[in-house]
TIRO-2110 file (N, C-alpha, C; in Angstrom, 1 decimal):
// TIRO-2110
107.2, 69.3, 50.4, N, 1, A
107.1, 68.6, 51.7, CA, 1, A
108.2, 69.1, 52.7, C, 1, A
109.4, 69.3, 52.1, N, 2, A
110.5, 69.7, 53.0, CA, 2, A
110.3, 71.1, 53.6, C, 2, A
109.7, 72.0, 52.8, N, 3, A
109.5, 73.4, 53.4, CA, 3, A
108.4, 73.3, 54.5, C, 3, A
107.5, 72.4, 54.3, N, 4, A
106.4, 72.3, 55.3, CA, 4, A
107.0, 71.8, 56.6, C, 4, A
107.9, 70.8, 56.6, N, 5, A
108.5, 70.3, 57.8, CA, 5, A
109.4, 71.3, 58.4, C, 5, A
110.2, 72.1, 57.5, N, 6, A
111.0, 73.1, 58.0, CA, 6, A
110.2, 74.2, 58.7, C, 6, A
109.1, 74.5, 58.2, N, 7, A
108.2, 75.5, 58.8, CA, 7, A
107.7, 75.1, 60.2, C, 7, A
107.3, 73.8, 60.3, N, 8, A
106.9, 73.2, 61.5, CA, 8, A
108.0, 73.2, 62.6, C, 8, A
109.2, 72.8, 62.1, N, 9, A
110.3, 72.7, 63.1, CA, 9, A
110.7, 74.1, 63.5, C, 9, A
110.8, 75.1, 62.6, N, 10, A
111.1, 76.4, 62.9, CA, 10, A
110.1, 77.1, 63.9, C, 10, A
108.8, 76.7, 63.6, N, 11, A
107.8, 77.2, 64.5, CA, 11, A
107.9, 76.6, 65.9, C, 11, A
108.2, 75.3, 66.0, N, 12, A
108.4, 74.6, 67.3, CA, 12, A
109.7, 75.2, 68.0, C, 12, A
110.7, 75.4, 67.3, N, 13, A
111.9, 75.9, 67.9, CA, 13, A
111.7, 77.3, 68.3, C, 13, A
110.9, 78.1, 67.6, N, 14, A
110.6, 79.5, 68.0, CA, 14, A
109.7, 79.5, 69.2, C, 14, A
108.8, 78.5, 69.3, N, 15, A
108.0, 78.4, 70.6, CA, 15, A
108.8, 78.0, 71.8, C, 15, A
109.7, 77.1, 71.6, N, 16, A
110.6, 76.6, 72.7, CA, 16, A
111.5, 77.8, 73.1, C, 16, A
112.0, 78.5, 72.2, N, 17, A
112.9, 79.7, 72.5, CA, 17, A
112.1, 80.7, 73.2, C, 17, A
110.9, 81.0, 72.7, N, 18, A
110.0, 81.9, 73.4, CA, 18, A
109.7, 81.6, 74.8, C, 18, A
109.3, 80.3, 75.0, N, 19, A
109.0, 79.8, 76.4, CA, 19, A
110.3, 79.9, 77.3, C, 19, A
111.4, 79.6, 76.7, N, 20, A
112.7, 79.7, 77.5, CA, 20, A
112.9, 81.2, 77.9, C, 20, A
112.7, 82.1, 76.9, N, 21, A
113.0, 83.5, 77.2, CA, 21, A
112.0, 84.0, 78.2, C, 21, A
110.7, 83.6, 78.2, N, 22, A
109.7, 84.0, 79.1, CA, 22, A
110.1, 83.5, 80.5, C, 22, A
110.5, 82.2, 80.6, N, 23, A
110.9, 81.7, 81.9, CA, 23, A
112.1, 82.4, 82.5, C, 23, A
113.1, 82.8, 81.7, N, 24, A
114.3, 83.5, 82.1, CA, 24, A
113.9, 84.9, 82.6, C, 24, A
113.0, 85.5, 81.9, N, 25, A
112.5, 86.9, 82.2, CA, 25, A
111.7, 86.8, 83.5, C, 25, A
110.9, 85.8, 83.7, N, 26, A
110.2, 85.6, 85.0, CA, 26, A
111.1, 85.5, 86.2, C, 26, A
112.2, 84.7, 86.0, N, 27, A
113.2, 84.5, 87.0, CA, 27, A
113.9, 85.8, 87.4, C, 27, A
114.2, 86.5, 86.4, N, 28, A
114.9, 87.8, 86.6, CA, 28, A
114.0, 88.8, 87.3, C, 28, A
112.7, 88.8, 86.9, N, 29, A
111.7, 89.7, 87.5, CA, 29, A
111.5, 89.4, 89.0, C, 29, A
111.4, 88.1, 89.3, N, 30, A
111.3, 87.6, 90.7, CA, 30, A
112.5, 88.0, 91.5, C, 30, A
113.7, 87.9, 90.9, N, 31, A
114.9, 88.3, 91.7, CA, 31, A
114.9, 89.8, 91.9, C, 31, A
114.5, 90.6, 90.9, N, 32, A
114.4, 92.0, 91.1, CA, 32, A
113.4, 92.4, 92.2, C, 32, A
112.2, 91.7, 92.2, N, 33, A
111.2, 91.9, 93.2, CA, 33, A
111.7, 91.6, 94.6, C, 33, A
112.4, 90.5, 94.7, N, 34, A
112.9, 90.1, 96.0, CA, 34, A
113.9, 91.0, 96.5, C, 34, A
114.8, 91.5, 95.6, N, 35, A
115.8, 92.5, 96.0, CA, 35, A
115.2, 93.8, 96.5, C, 35, A
114.1, 94.2, 95.7, N, 36, A
113.4, 95.4, 96.0, CA, 36, A
112.7, 95.3, 97.4, C, 36, A
112.1, 94.2, 97.6, N, 37, A
111.4, 94.0, 98.9, CA, 37, A
112.4, 94.0, 100.1, C, 37, A
113.6, 93.4, 99.8, N, 38, A
114.6, 93.4, 100.9, CA, 38, A
115.1, 94.8, 101.2, C, 38, A
115.3, 95.7, 100.2, N, 39, A
115.7, 97.0, 100.4, CA, 39, A
114.6, 97.8, 101.1, C, 39, A
113.3, 97.6, 100.7, N, 40, A
112.2, 98.3, 101.3, CA, 40, A
112.1, 97.9, 102.8, C, 40, A
112.3, 96.6, 103.1, N, 41, A
112.2, 96.1, 104.5, CA, 41, A
113.3, 96.7, 105.3, C, 41, A
114.5, 96.8, 104.8, N, 42, A
115.6, 97.4, 105.5, CA, 42, A
115.4, 98.9, 105.8, C, 42, A
114.9, 99.6, 104.7, N, 43, A
114.7, 101.0, 104.9, CA, 43, A
113.6, 101.3, 105.9, C, 43, A
112.5, 100.4, 105.8, N, 44, A
111.4, 100.6, 106.8, CA, 44, A
111.9, 100.3, 108.2, C, 44, A
112.8, 99.3, 108.4, N, 45, A
113.3, 99.0, 109.7, CA, 45, A
114.2, 100.2, 110.2, C, 45, A
115.0, 100.8, 109.3, N, 46, A
115.8, 101.9, 109.7, CA, 46, A
114.9, 103.1, 110.1, C, 46, A
113.9, 103.3, 109.3, N, 47, A
113.0, 104.5, 109.6, CA, 47, A
112.3, 104.3, 111.0, C, 47, A
111.8, 103.1, 111.3, N, 48, A
111.2, 102.8, 112.6, CA, 48, A
112.3, 103.0, 113.7, C, 48, A
113.5, 102.6, 113.5, N, 49, A
114.5, 102.7, 114.5, CA, 49, A
114.8, 104.2, 114.7, C, 49, A
114.9, 105.0, 113.7, N, 50, A
115.1, 106.5, 113.8, CA, 50, A
114.0, 107.1, 114.5, C, 50, A
112.7, 106.7, 114.2, N, 51, A
111.6, 107.3, 114.8, CA, 51, A
111.6, 106.9, 116.3, C, 51, A
111.9, 105.7, 116.7, N, 52, A
111.9, 105.3, 118.1, CA, 52, A
113.0, 106.1, 118.8, C, 52, A
114.2, 106.2, 118.2, N, 53, A
115.3, 107.0, 118.8, CA, 53, A
114.9, 108.4, 119.0, C, 53, A
114.2, 109.0, 118.1, N, 54, A
113.8, 110.4, 118.3, CA, 54, A
112.7, 110.5, 119.4, C, 54, A
111.9, 109.6, 119.5, N, 55, A
110.9, 109.6, 120.5, CA, 55, A
111.5, 109.5, 121.9, C, 55, A
112.5, 108.6, 122.0, N, 56, A
113.2, 108.4, 123.3, CA, 56, A
114.0, 109.7, 123.6, C, 56, A
114.6, 110.4, 122.6, N, 57, A
115.3, 111.6, 122.9, CA, 57, A
114.4, 112.7, 123.3, C, 57, A
113.2, 112.8, 122.7, N, 58, A
112.3, 113.9, 123.0, CA, 58, A
111.7, 113.6, 124.4, C, 58, A
111.4, 112.3, 124.7, N, 59, A
110.9, 112.0, 126.1, CA, 59, A
112.0, 112.3, 127.1, C, 59, A
113.3, 112.0, 126.8, N, 60, A
114.3, 112.4, 127.8, CA, 60, A
114.5, 113.9, 128.0, C, 60, A
114.3, 114.6, 126.9, N, 61, A
114.3, 116.1, 127.0, CA, 61, A
113.2, 116.6, 127.8, C, 61, A
112.0, 116.1, 127.6, N, 62, A
110.9, 116.6, 128.4, CA, 62, A
111.1, 116.2, 129.9, C, 62, A
111.6, 115.0, 130.2, N, 63, A
111.8, 114.6, 131.5, CA, 63, A
112.9, 115.5, 132.2, C, 63, A
113.9, 115.8, 131.4, N, 64, A
115.0, 116.7, 131.9, CA, 64, A
114.4, 118.1, 132.2, C, 64, A
113.6, 118.6, 131.3, N, 65, A
112.9, 119.9, 131.5, CA, 65, A
112.1, 119.9, 132.7, C, 65, A
111.2, 118.9, 132.9, N, 66, A
110.3, 118.9, 134.0, CA, 66, A
111.1, 118.8, 135.3, C, 66, A
112.1, 117.9, 135.3, N, 67, A
112.9, 117.7, 136.6, CA, 67, A
113.6, 119.0, 136.9, C, 67, A
114.2, 119.7, 135.9, N, 68, A
115.0, 120.9, 136.2, CA, 68, A
114.1, 122.0, 136.7, C, 68, A
112.9, 122.1, 136.1, N, 69, A
112.0, 123.1, 136.6, CA, 69, A
111.4, 122.8, 138.0, C, 69, A
111.2, 121.5, 138.2, N, 70, A
110.6, 121.1, 139.5, CA, 70, A
111.6, 121.3, 140.7, C, 70, A
112.9, 121.1, 140.4, N, 71, A
113.9, 121.3, 141.5, CA, 71, A
114.5, 122.8, 141.4, C, 71, A
113.8, 123.6, 140.7, N, 72, A
114.2, 125.0, 140.7, CA, 72, A
114.1, 125.6, 142.1, C, 72, A
115.1, 126.3, 142.6, N, 73, A
115.0, 126.7, 144.0, CA, 73, A
114.1, 127.8, 144.3, C, 73, A
112.8, 127.5, 144.3, N, 74, A
111.8, 128.5, 144.7, CA, 74, A
110.7, 127.7, 145.5, C, 74, A
110.1, 128.3, 146.5, N, 75, A
109.1, 127.6, 147.3, CA, 75, A
107.7, 127.8, 146.7, C, 75, A
107.5, 128.7, 145.8, N, 76, A
106.2, 128.9, 145.2, CA, 76, A
105.9, 127.9, 144.2, C, 76, A
104.9, 127.1, 144.4, N, 77, A
104.4, 126.0, 143.5, CA, 77, A
103.8, 126.6, 142.3, C, 77, A
103.1, 127.7, 142.4, N, 78, A
102.5, 128.3, 141.2, CA, 78, A
103.5, 128.8, 140.2, C, 78, A
104.6, 129.3, 140.7, N, 79, A
105.7, 129.7, 139.8, CA, 79, A
106.2, 128.6, 139.0, C, 79, A
106.5, 127.4, 139.7, N, 80, A
106.9, 126.2, 139.0, CA, 80, A
105.9, 125.7, 137.9, C, 80, A
104.7, 125.8, 138.3, N, 81, A
103.6, 125.3, 137.4, CA, 81, A
103.5, 126.2, 136.1, C, 81, A
103.7, 127.5, 136.4, N, 82, A
103.6, 128.5, 135.2, CA, 82, A
104.8, 128.2, 134.3, C, 82, A
106.0, 128.0, 134.9, N, 83, A
107.2, 127.7, 134.1, CA, 83, A
107.0, 126.4, 133.3, C, 83, A
106.4, 125.4, 133.9, N, 84, A
106.1, 124.1, 133.2, CA, 84, A
105.1, 124.4, 132.1, C, 84, A
104.1, 125.1, 132.4, N, 85, A
103.1, 125.4, 131.3, CA, 85, A
103.7, 126.1, 130.1, C, 85, A
104.6, 127.1, 130.4, N, 86, A
105.2, 127.9, 129.3, CA, 86, A
106.2, 127.0, 128.5, C, 86, A
106.9, 126.1, 129.2, N, 87, A
107.8, 125.2, 128.6, CA, 87, A
107.1, 124.2, 127.7, C, 87, A
106.0, 123.6, 128.2, N, 88, A
105.2, 122.7, 127.4, CA, 88, A
104.5, 123.4, 126.2, C, 88, A
104.1, 124.6, 126.4, N, 89, A
103.5, 125.4, 125.4, CA, 89, A
104.5, 125.7, 124.2, C, 89, A
105.7, 126.0, 124.6, N, 90, A
106.8, 126.2, 123.6, CA, 90, A
107.1, 124.9, 122.9, C, 90, A
107.1, 123.8, 123.7, N, 91, A
107.4, 122.5, 123.0, CA, 91, A
106.3, 122.1, 122.1, C, 91, A
105.1, 122.5, 122.3, N, 92, A
104.0, 122.3, 121.4, CA, 92, A
104.0, 123.2, 120.2, C, 92, A
104.3, 124.4, 120.4, N, 93, A
104.3, 125.4, 119.3, CA, 93, A
105.4, 125.2, 118.3, C, 93, A
106.6, 124.8, 118.7, N, 94, A
107.7, 124.6, 117.8, CA, 94, A
107.4, 123.6, 116.7, C, 94, A
106.9, 122.3, 117.1, N, 95, A
106.6, 121.4, 116.0, CA, 95, A
105.3, 121.8, 115.2, C, 95, A
104.4, 122.5, 115.9, N, 96, A
103.2, 123.0, 115.1, CA, 96, A
103.6, 124.0, 114.1, C, 96, A
104.5, 124.9, 114.4, N, 97, A
104.9, 125.9, 113.4, CA, 97, A
105.7, 125.2, 112.3, C, 97, A
106.6, 124.2, 112.7, N, 98, A
107.3, 123.5, 111.6, CA, 98, A
106.4, 122.8, 110.7, C, 98, A
105.4, 122.1, 111.2, N, 99, A
104.4, 121.4, 110.4, CA, 99, A
103.6, 122.4, 109.5, C, 99, A
103.2, 123.5, 110.0, N, 100, A
102.5, 124.5, 109.2, CA, 100, A
103.3, 125.0, 108.1, C, 100, A
104.6, 125.3, 108.4, N, 101, A
105.5, 125.7, 107.3, CA, 101, A
105.7, 124.6, 106.3, C, 101, A
105.9, 123.4, 106.7, N, 102, A
106.2, 122.3, 105.8, CA, 102, A
105.0, 122.0, 104.9, C, 102, A
103.8, 122.1, 105.5, N, 103, A
102.6, 121.7, 104.7, CA, 103, A
101.9, 123.0, 104.0, C, 103, A
102.6, 124.1, 104.0, N, 104, A
102.0, 125.3, 103.4, CA, 104, A
101.9, 125.1, 101.9, C, 104, A
100.9, 125.7, 101.3, N, 105, A
100.7, 125.6, 99.9, CA, 105, A
101.9, 126.3, 99.1, C, 105, A
102.4, 127.3, 99.7, N, 106, A
103.5, 128.1, 99.0, CA, 106, A
104.7, 127.2, 98.8, C, 106, A
105.1, 126.4, 99.9, N, 107, A
106.2, 125.6, 99.8, CA, 107, A
106.0, 124.4, 98.8, C, 107, A
104.8, 123.9, 98.8, N, 108, A
104.5, 122.7, 97.9, CA, 108, A
104.5, 123.2, 96.4, C, 108, A
104.1, 124.4, 96.2, N, 109, A
104.1, 125.0, 94.8, CA, 109, A
105.5, 125.2, 94.4, C, 109, A
106.4, 125.7, 95.3, N, 110, A
107.8, 125.9, 94.9, CA, 110, A
108.5, 124.5, 94.6, C, 110, A
108.2, 123.5, 95.4, N, 111, A
108.8, 122.2, 95.2, CA, 111, A
108.3, 121.6, 93.9, C, 111, A
107.0, 121.8, 93.6, N, 112, A
106.4, 121.3, 92.3, CA, 112, A
107.0, 122.0, 91.1, C, 112, A
107.2, 123.3, 91.2, N, 113, A
107.8, 124.0, 90.1, CA, 113, A
109.3, 123.6, 89.9, C, 113, A
110.0, 123.3, 91.0, N, 114, A
111.4, 122.9, 90.8, CA, 114, A
111.5, 121.5, 90.2, C, 114, A
110.6, 120.6, 90.6, N, 115, A
110.6, 119.3, 90.0, CA, 115, A
110.1, 119.3, 88.6, C, 115, A
109.1, 120.1, 88.3, N, 116, A
108.5, 120.1, 86.9, CA, 116, A
109.5, 120.7, 85.9, C, 116, A
110.3, 121.7, 86.2, N, 117, A
111.1, 122.3, 85.3, CA, 117, A
112.6, 121.8, 85.3, C, 117, A
112.9, 120.9, 86.1, N, 118, A
114.3, 120.4, 86.2, CA, 118, A
114.5, 119.3, 85.2, C, 118, A
END
């Protein structure tokens, strides 16, 4: 009779300990999740801020370029427009070239090989 009662009590104590451990684990997991979300939110905010700052800088550069070409001391409007067209063409081709290089298959294969064998 005593062993039967001991078995029941040990089973109940085991269940209570198991439930307590599960609750503690859930609390820790929720805390980890909240900390991770906070870090992600801050990094996303920083990324958006950097993106907006870069957009403002590029817009300022384009405005400076257009203004400097427009006040260029020549009376020929066609010359100014050709200079503007060439400047905007260069401003278009530089990021296009950078994107083509960045997304080329050769670079991605190099990166994948470095990551795989490291």
